C-alpha positions as CSV (number, residue, x, y, z in Angstrom):
1,X,67.4,-30.2,51.8
2,X,69.9,-27.8,50.4
3,X,69.3,-24.5,48.8
4,X,68.0,-24.4,45.2
5,X,70.8,-22.0,44.2
6,X,73.1,-23.2,41.4
7,X,76.1,-21.5,40.0
8,X,75.5,-23.1,36.6
9,X,72.1,-23.9,35.1
10,X,73.6,-27.2,33.8
11,X,73.9,-28.3,37.4
12,X,70.3,-27.6,38.1
13,X,69.2,-29.6,35.1
14,X,71.3,-32.5,36.2
15,X,69.9,-32.2,39.8
16,X,66.3,-32.2,38.4
17,X,67.1,-35.3,36.3
18,X,68.3,-37.0,39.5
19,X,65.2,-36.0,41.4
20,X,63.0,-37.2,38.6
21,X,64.8,-40.6,38.6
22,X,63.9,-41.1,42.3
23,X,60.3,-40.0,41.9
24,X,60.5,-36.5,43.3
25,X,59.0,-34.6,40.4
26,X,57.7,-31.8,42.6
27,X,61.2,-31.1,43.9
28,X,62.6,-31.2,40.4
29,X,60.0,-28.7,39.3
30,X,61.1,-26.4,42.2
31,X,64.8,-26.6,41.2
32,X,64.0,-25.7,37.6
33,X,61.7,-22.9,38.6
34,X,64.4,-21.5,40.8
35,X,66.8,-21.3,37.9
36,X,64.2,-19.7,35.6
37,X,63.3,-17.1,38.1
38,X,66.9,-16.4,39.3
39,X,68.2,-13.0,38.6
40,X,71.7,-14.5,38.2
41,X,70.7,-16.3,35.0
42,X,69.2,-13.5,33.0
43,X,71.3,-14.1,29.8
44,X,69.9,-16.5,27.2
45,X,71.8,-19.7,26.7
46,X,70.9,-22.9,25.0
47,X,70.8,-24.7,28.3
48,X,68.0,-22.4,29.5
49,X,65.9,-23.7,26.6
50,X,66.4,-27.2,27.7
51,X,65.6,-26.3,31.3
52,X,62.4,-24.6,30.3
53,X,61.4,-27.6,28.1
54,X,61.9,-29.9,31.1
55,X,60.1,-27.5,33.4
56,X,57.1,-27.3,31.0
57,X,57.0,-31.0,30.6
58,X,56.8,-31.5,34.4
59,X,54.1,-28.8,34.6
60,X,52.2,-30.7,32.0
61,X,52.5,-34.0,33.9
62,X,51.3,-32.4,37.1
63,X,48.7,-30.2,35.3
64,X,49.9,-26.9,36.6
65,X,49.1,-24.3,33.9
66,X,49.6,-21.3,36.0
67,X,53.1,-22.3,37.0
68,X,53.8,-23.1,33.3
69,X,52.6,-19.6,32.4
70,X,54.9,-18.0,34.9
71,X,57.8,-19.9,33.5
72,X,57.0,-18.9,30.0
73,X,56.7,-15.3,30.9
74,X,60.1,-15.4,32.7
75,X,61.7,-17.1,29.7
76,X,60.2,-14.7,27.2
77,X,61.8,-11.9,29.2
78,X,65.1,-13.6,29.1
79,X,65.1,-14.8,25.4
80,X,63.4,-11.9,23.6
81,X,66.5,-9.7,23.4
82,X,68.8,-12.4,22.0
83,X,69.2,-13.1,18.3
84,X,68.2,-16.8,18.7
85,X,65.5,-15.9,21.3
86,X,62.4,-15.9,19.1
87,X,63.3,-19.3,17.5
88,X,64.0,-20.7,21.0
89,X,60.6,-19.4,22.3
90,X,58.9,-21.0,19.3
91,X,60.6,-24.4,20.0
92,X,59.6,-24.2,23.7
93,X,56.0,-23.3,23.0
94,X,55.7,-26.0,20.3
95,X,57.1,-28.6,22.7
96,X,54.7,-27.5,25.4
97,X,51.6,-27.6,23.2
98,X,52.8,-31.0,21.8
99,X,53.0,-32.4,25.3
100,X,49.5,-31.2,26.2
101,X,48.0,-32.6,23.0
102,X,49.7,-35.9,23.6
103,X,48.2,-36.1,27.1
104,X,44.8,-35.3,25.7
105,X,45.1,-38.1,23.1
106,X,46.1,-40.5,25.8
107,X,43.2,-39.6,28.0
108,X,40.9,-39.8,25.0
109,X,42.1,-43.3,24.2
110,X,41.8,-44.4,27.9
111,X,38.2,-43.0,28.1
112,X,37.4,-45.0,24.9
113,X,36.4,-41.8,23.0
114,X,37.3,-41.9,19.4
115,X,37.5,-38.9,17.2
116,X,33.9,-39.5,15.9
117,X,32.6,-39.9,19.5
118,X,34.2,-36.7,20.6
119,X,32.7,-34.9,17.6
120,X,29.2,-36.2,18.5
121,X,29.4,-35.2,22.2
122,X,27.7,-31.9,23.1
123,X,29.0,-31.5,26.6
124,X,31.1,-34.1,28.3
125,X,30.0,-33.0,31.8
126,X,26.3,-33.0,31.0
127,X,26.3,-36.6,30.0
128,X,24.9,-37.6,33.3
129,X,22.4,-35.5,35.3
130,X,22.9,-34.8,39.0
131,X,19.8,-36.9,39.7
132,X,21.1,-40.0,38.1
133,X,24.5,-39.5,39.8
134,X,22.7,-39.4,43.2
135,X,20.6,-42.4,42.5
136,X,23.7,-44.4,41.4
137,X,25.5,-43.5,44.5
138,X,22.6,-44.3,46.8
139,X,21.9,-47.6,45.1
140,X,25.6,-48.6,45.1
141,X,25.6,-48.9,41.3
142,X,29.1,-48.2,40.5
143,X,29.1,-49.8,37.1
144,X,30.0,-46.6,35.3
145,X,33.7,-47.0,35.5
146,X,34.2,-44.9,32.4
147,X,33.1,-41.8,34.2
148,X,36.5,-41.4,35.9
149,X,38.2,-41.7,32.5
150,X,35.8,-39.1,31.0
151,X,36.5,-36.8,33.9
152,X,40.3,-37.2,33.4
153,X,39.7,-36.4,29.7
154,X,37.8,-33.3,30.5
155,X,40.6,-32.2,32.9
156,X,43.2,-32.7,30.2
157,X,41.1,-30.7,27.8
158,X,40.9,-27.9,30.2
159,X,44.7,-28.0,30.7
160,X,45.2,-27.9,27.0
161,X,42.8,-25.0,26.6
162,X,44.7,-23.1,29.3
163,X,48.0,-24.0,27.5
164,X,46.7,-22.5,24.3
165,X,45.6,-19.3,26.0
166,X,49.0,-19.0,27.8
167,X,50.9,-19.4,24.6
168,X,48.8,-16.8,22.8
169,X,49.4,-14.3,25.5
């Protein structure tokens, strides 16, 4: 594969769209990250906002909060000294949090947890004791198919929590 260096950020965005269309989201994430971290593109432009939104969207899909945090820190450094920078940062952060909340709602629906059920739960991970999990595995009782959905929900909640912490920093 060729280098991830692009003369224009617009070309990197187009390349990432092409990679996403063929199912190579990881490579698209790498291309966008290279532009965000590049010393060549240190001036704020509206296209950088679009690049970061796409980057954060891919980070959300792949549940990579640390990578998203690094991208946000780089972007803050680029945008903070520009007149439209604070508004741009707000748009990017709002989009990032919105994507995370949408993913949590989807996982909640898939797990069959309504808002009232979530409010009544004390601890999603303590719903089943280790002893009952061992017994179900040993007896071959795999009737609890909702467990995987609940685990996915918990992972999305953790991602959203990390996203909130990142944005507050």
